[in-house]
C-alpha positions as CSV (number, residue, x, y, z in Angstrom):
1,M,-81.7,-141.3,-133.0
2,P,-83.1,-144.6,-134.2
3,K,-79.6,-145.5,-135.4
4,L,-78.3,-144.7,-131.9
5,F,-80.8,-147.0,-130.2
6,K,-80.0,-149.6,-132.7
7,F,-76.3,-149.3,-132.0
8,F,-76.8,-149.7,-128.3
9,S,-79.1,-152.6,-128.8
10,N,-76.7,-154.4,-131.1
11,N,-73.6,-153.6,-128.9
12,N,-75.1,-153.7,-125.3
13,A,-72.8,-156.6,-124.3
14,Y,-69.7,-154.6,-125.2
15,L,-71.0,-151.5,-123.6
16,L,-71.7,-153.4,-120.3
17,L,-68.2,-154.8,-120.5
18,L,-66.8,-151.3,-120.9
19,L,-68.8,-150.1,-117.9
20,Y,-67.6,-152.9,-115.7
21,C,-64.0,-152.3,-116.7
22,S,-64.4,-148.6,-115.9
23,I,-65.8,-149.4,-112.5
24,A,-63.0,-151.9,-111.9
25,G,-60.4,-149.2,-112.9
26,L,-62.0,-146.7,-110.5
27,L,-61.9,-149.3,-107.7
28,I,-58.2,-150.1,-108.4
29,R,-57.4,-146.4,-108.4
30,F,-59.2,-145.8,-105.1
31,E,-57.6,-148.8,-103.5
32,D,-54.5,-146.8,-103.0
33,D,-56.4,-143.8,-101.7
34,Y,-55.7,-142.8,-98.0
35,S,-59.4,-142.5,-97.0
36,L,-60.2,-145.9,-98.4
37,K,-57.2,-147.4,-96.5
38,S,-58.3,-145.6,-93.3
39,L,-61.8,-146.8,-93.7
40,L,-60.6,-150.4,-94.2
41,S,-58.2,-150.1,-91.2
42,R,-60.9,-148.8,-88.9
43,G,-63.3,-151.6,-90.1
44,T,-60.6,-154.1,-89.3
45,E,-60.0,-152.6,-85.8
46,L,-63.8,-152.5,-85.1
47,R,-64.1,-156.2,-86.2
48,A,-61.1,-157.1,-83.9
49,T,-62.6,-155.2,-81.0
50,L,-66.0,-156.8,-81.4
51,S,-64.4,-160.2,-81.7
52,K,-62.3,-159.6,-78.5
53,G,-65.4,-158.4,-76.7
54,L,-67.4,-161.5,-77.7
55,N,-64.5,-163.7,-76.7
56,D,-64.3,-161.9,-73.3
57,V,-68.0,-162.4,-72.7
58,S,-67.8,-166.0,-73.7
59,L,-64.7,-166.5,-71.4
60,Y,-66.5,-164.7,-68.5
61,V,-69.6,-166.9,-68.9
62,N,-67.4,-170.0,-69.1
63,L,-65.3,-169.0,-66.1
64,K,-68.4,-168.2,-64.0
65,K,-69.8,-171.7,-64.7
66,E,-66.4,-173.2,-63.9
67,N,-66.2,-171.1,-60.6
68,E,-69.7,-172.3,-59.6
69,K,-68.7,-175.9,-60.3
70,L,-65.5,-175.5,-58.3
71,T,-67.4,-173.8,-55.5
72,L,-69.7,-176.8,-55.3
73,Q,-66.8,-179.2,-55.4
74,N,-65.0,-177.3,-52.7
75,S,-68.1,-177.2,-50.5
76,A,-68.5,-181.0,-50.9
77,L,-64.8,-181.5,-50.1
78,L,-65.0,-179.2,-47.1
79,A,-68.1,-181.1,-45.8
80,D,-66.3,-184.4,-46.3
81,V,-63.2,-183.1,-44.4
82,I,-65.3,-181.8,-41.5
83,V,-67.3,-185.1,-41.3
84,K,-64.1,-187.2,-41.5
85,G,-62.2,-185.0,-39.1
86,N,-65.0,-185.2,-36.5
87,A,-65.1,-189.0,-37.0
88,L,-61.4,-189.2,-36.5
89,R,-61.5,-187.1,-33.3
90,D,-64.5,-189.0,-32.0
91,T,-62.7,-192.3,-32.8
92,A,-59.6,-191.2,-30.9
93,S,-61.7,-190.1,-27.9
94,I,-63.6,-193.3,-27.9
95,N,-60.5,-195.5,-28.2
96,R,-58.8,-193.6,-25.4
97,A,-61.8,-194.0,-23.2
98,A,-62.0,-197.7,-24.1
99,Y,-58.4,-198.3,-23.1
100,F,-59.0,-196.5,-19.8
101,M,-62.2,-198.5,-19.1
102,D,-60.3,-201.8,-19.8
103,D,-57.7,-200.8,-17.2
104,T,-60.2,-199.7,-14.6
105,P,-61.8,-202.3,-12.3
106,V,-64.8,-200.1,-11.7
107,H,-67.7,-200.4,-14.2
108,L,-67.9,-197.3,-16.3
109,V,-70.7,-196.3,-18.7
110,P,-69.5,-194.5,-21.8
111,A,-71.4,-191.4,-22.9
112,R,-71.3,-188.5,-25.4
113,V,-71.8,-184.9,-24.5
114,V,-74.8,-183.8,-26.5
115,E,-75.5,-180.4,-25.0
116,R,-73.4,-177.9,-23.1
117,R,-73.6,-174.4,-21.6
118,F,-70.3,-172.8,-20.7
119,D,-71.1,-169.1,-20.5
120,T,-71.8,-168.5,-16.8
121,S,-70.7,-169.7,-13.4
122,E,-73.4,-172.3,-13.5
123,N,-72.2,-174.3,-16.4
124,V,-74.0,-177.5,-17.4
125,L,-73.4,-180.6,-19.5
126,I,-76.0,-183.0,-21.0
127,I,-74.9,-186.6,-21.8
128,N,-76.8,-189.2,-23.7
129,V,-77.2,-191.8,-21.0
130,G,-79.9,-192.0,-18.4
131,N,-81.7,-194.3,-15.9
132,K,-82.3,-196.7,-18.8
133,Q,-78.6,-197.3,-18.9
134,G,-78.3,-197.5,-15.1
135,I,-77.3,-193.9,-14.4
136,E,-78.3,-192.4,-11.1
137,K,-78.0,-189.0,-9.4
138,D,-74.7,-188.2,-7.8
139,M,-72.6,-190.6,-9.9
140,A,-69.2,-189.3,-10.9
141,V,-68.4,-188.3,-14.5
142,L,-64.9,-188.5,-15.7
143,T,-62.4,-188.9,-18.6
144,P,-59.0,-190.5,-18.8
145,D,-57.7,-186.9,-18.1
146,G,-59.6,-186.5,-14.9
147,L,-62.8,-185.6,-13.1
148,V,-65.5,-183.9,-15.2
149,G,-68.3,-183.5,-12.6
150,R,-71.3,-185.2,-11.0
151,V,-74.7,-186.2,-12.2
152,V,-77.4,-184.0,-10.7
153,Q,-80.5,-184.9,-12.7
154,V,-81.5,-188.0,-14.7
155,S,-84.2,-188.8,-17.3
156,R,-84.8,-192.0,-19.2
157,N,-82.1,-191.5,-21.8
158,Y,-80.2,-188.4,-20.7
159,A,-78.4,-187.0,-17.6
160,K,-77.5,-183.5,-16.5
161,V,-74.0,-183.0,-15.2
162,M,-72.7,-180.3,-12.9
163,P,-69.1,-179.9,-14.0
164,V,-66.1,-179.1,-11.9
165,I,-66.3,-175.5,-13.3
166,H,-69.6,-174.7,-11.5
167,S,-69.9,-172.3,-8.6
168,E,-71.7,-174.9,-6.4
169,F,-69.4,-177.9,-7.2
170,S,-67.0,-179.2,-4.5
171,V,-65.1,-182.4,-4.0
172,S,-62.6,-183.7,-1.4
173,V,-59.1,-184.1,-2.9
174,V,-55.7,-185.2,-1.9
175,S,-52.2,-184.5,-3.2
176,D,-50.1,-187.4,-4.5
177,S,-46.7,-186.8,-2.7
178,S,-47.5,-184.8,0.5
179,K,-50.9,-186.5,1.0
180,T,-52.4,-183.2,1.9
181,H,-56.2,-183.0,1.8
182,G,-58.5,-180.1,0.9
183,I,-61.7,-179.2,-0.8
184,L,-61.7,-178.4,-4.5
185,R,-63.9,-175.6,-5.8
186,W,-64.0,-173.2,-8.7
187,N,-64.1,-169.5,-8.3
188,G,-65.9,-168.7,-11.6
189,E,-62.9,-167.0,-13.3
190,Q,-60.5,-169.0,-15.5
191,E,-62.0,-172.1,-17.0
192,Q,-58.9,-174.3,-16.6
193,I,-58.0,-173.1,-13.1
194,A,-59.7,-174.2,-9.8
195,Q,-58.8,-173.8,-6.2
196,I,-58.1,-176.0,-3.2
197,H,-59.5,-174.7,0.1
198,Y,-58.9,-175.3,3.8
199,V,-55.3,-176.4,3.6
200,P,-53.8,-175.2,6.9
201,L,-50.4,-173.6,6.9
202,S,-49.1,-176.5,9.0
203,S,-49.6,-178.8,5.9
204,S,-47.3,-179.2,3.0
205,M,-48.3,-178.6,-0.7
206,Y,-45.9,-178.1,-3.6
207,N,-46.0,-176.8,-7.1
208,G,-46.3,-179.6,-9.6
209,E,-48.0,-182.0,-7.2
210,K,-50.8,-184.0,-8.8
211,I,-54.2,-183.9,-7.2
212,Y,-56.7,-186.8,-7.0
213,T,-60.1,-187.3,-5.5
214,A,-59.9,-188.5,-1.9
215,D,-61.7,-191.3,-0.2
216,F,-63.6,-188.6,1.8
217,S,-65.7,-187.8,-1.2
218,T,-69.4,-188.7,-0.9
219,F,-69.8,-189.3,-4.7
220,A,-66.4,-189.6,-6.5
221,L,-64.3,-192.7,-6.6
222,Q,-61.0,-192.5,-4.8
223,G,-58.0,-191.7,-7.1
224,I,-59.7,-189.9,-10.0
225,P,-57.2,-187.4,-11.5
226,V,-58.2,-183.8,-11.0
227,G,-55.2,-181.7,-12.0
228,K,-51.8,-180.4,-10.8
229,V,-50.8,-177.6,-8.4
230,I,-49.5,-174.5,-10.2
231,E,-49.4,-172.0,-7.3
232,V,-49.2,-172.1,-3.5
233,V,-49.5,-168.9,-1.6
234,P,-49.7,-168.7,2.2
235,E,-52.3,-166.4,3.7
236,K,-53.5,-165.9,7.3
237,Q,-54.7,-169.4,8.3
238,F,-54.7,-171.4,5.1
239,Y,-52.8,-171.7,1.8
240,R,-54.3,-170.2,-1.4
241,I,-53.7,-173.0,-3.9
242,D,-54.5,-172.9,-7.6
243,I,-54.5,-176.1,-9.7
244,E,-54.7,-176.6,-13.4
245,L,-57.5,-178.9,-14.2
246,G,-56.8,-182.1,-16.2
247,V,-59.9,-181.9,-18.3
248,N,-60.1,-179.5,-21.2
249,F,-63.8,-178.5,-21.1
250,S,-63.6,-176.6,-24.4
251,T,-62.8,-179.8,-26.3
252,L,-64.8,-182.3,-24.2
253,T,-66.9,-184.7,-26.4
254,H,-66.9,-188.1,-24.6
255,V,-67.1,-189.0,-20.9
256,M,-67.6,-192.0,-18.7
257,V,-70.0,-192.4,-15.7
258,A,-68.8,-194.3,-12.7
259,E,-71.6,-196.4,-11.2
260,K,-71.1,-195.4,-7.6
261,T,-74.0,-193.9,-5.7
262,V,-73.7,-191.7,-2.6
263,D,-73.1,-193.5,0.7
264,S,-76.3,-192.3,2.4
265,E,-75.1,-193.5,5.9
266,K,-71.9,-191.5,5.5
267,V,-73.7,-188.4,4.3
268,E,-76.2,-188.6,7.2
269,L,-73.4,-188.8,9.8
270,M,-71.7,-185.8,8.2
271,R,-74.9,-183.9,8.2
272,D,-75.5,-184.8,11.9
273,A,-72.0,-183.6,12.7
274,T,-72.6,-180.3,11.0
275,D,-75.9,-179.7,12.7
276,T,-74.4,-180.6,16.1
277,G,-71.6,-178.1,15.5
278,K,-74.1,-175.4,14.6
279,N,-76.2,-176.1,17.7
280,S,-73.2,-175.9,19.9
281,S,-72.1,-172.6,18.5
282,Q,-75.6,-171.2,19.0
283,A,-75.6,-172.5,22.6
284,D,-72.3,-170.9,23.3
285,R,-73.5,-167.5,22.0
286,T,-76.7,-167.7,24.1
287,N,-75.0,-168.9,27.3
288,P,-71.8,-166.9,27.9
């Protein structure tokens, strides 16, 4: 036994070399074994799957950041487009109004529509000029396309406008070719369609005729465009006449106010004539 220990002690290096060689041989032998190959193959697949998953997660995170960045950029671009688009439309409206004002001998005050209510038969506009700018009640409001309405209330910096498409609005009008007069009113139905009343069957009115404000109006300047005739239907005593309004109220942004006040003397005479007619009718009924 002592000799055996002495042998191992003297030859341990050779014995370790022999052990390592044996282990290497076993590993070389098992390298061709199916189970080892299968284990190595599955390990490779697992490593590839994990690597792909990590890459997908990284790609998703990066794409999410890119999408957020693109969303912010698109929002900024959209805001810029909206602002510039509004500026271009406003500039076009202002320039068109300016050309119209230059060609009109009457003094016109430019204004912007700052508030509107177009959901009932009593529609309303608010414009950003008031008595500080010389605006008074019963002044006409218009655009190059035609009559918008009349001022009904004024504060220091704003004015309330009753538009043509209001159940209580009326104005005296005349056709361009037949020179037929009537009263323009809106029946509360279609926004772009108004009606001309009190045109007798003895008068002439044709489709396509242009309609303007008449000199009979107590507030509007003579000759403001109103619209054009699109239908003329004879009824019992008068024609039923529809006209397409020149002003598109759905896109209305800028207007002008004509500095003309109501002719009080003319209004008073008309009121007296109306009262006299009512009194005469009552007298006739009481004294047959």
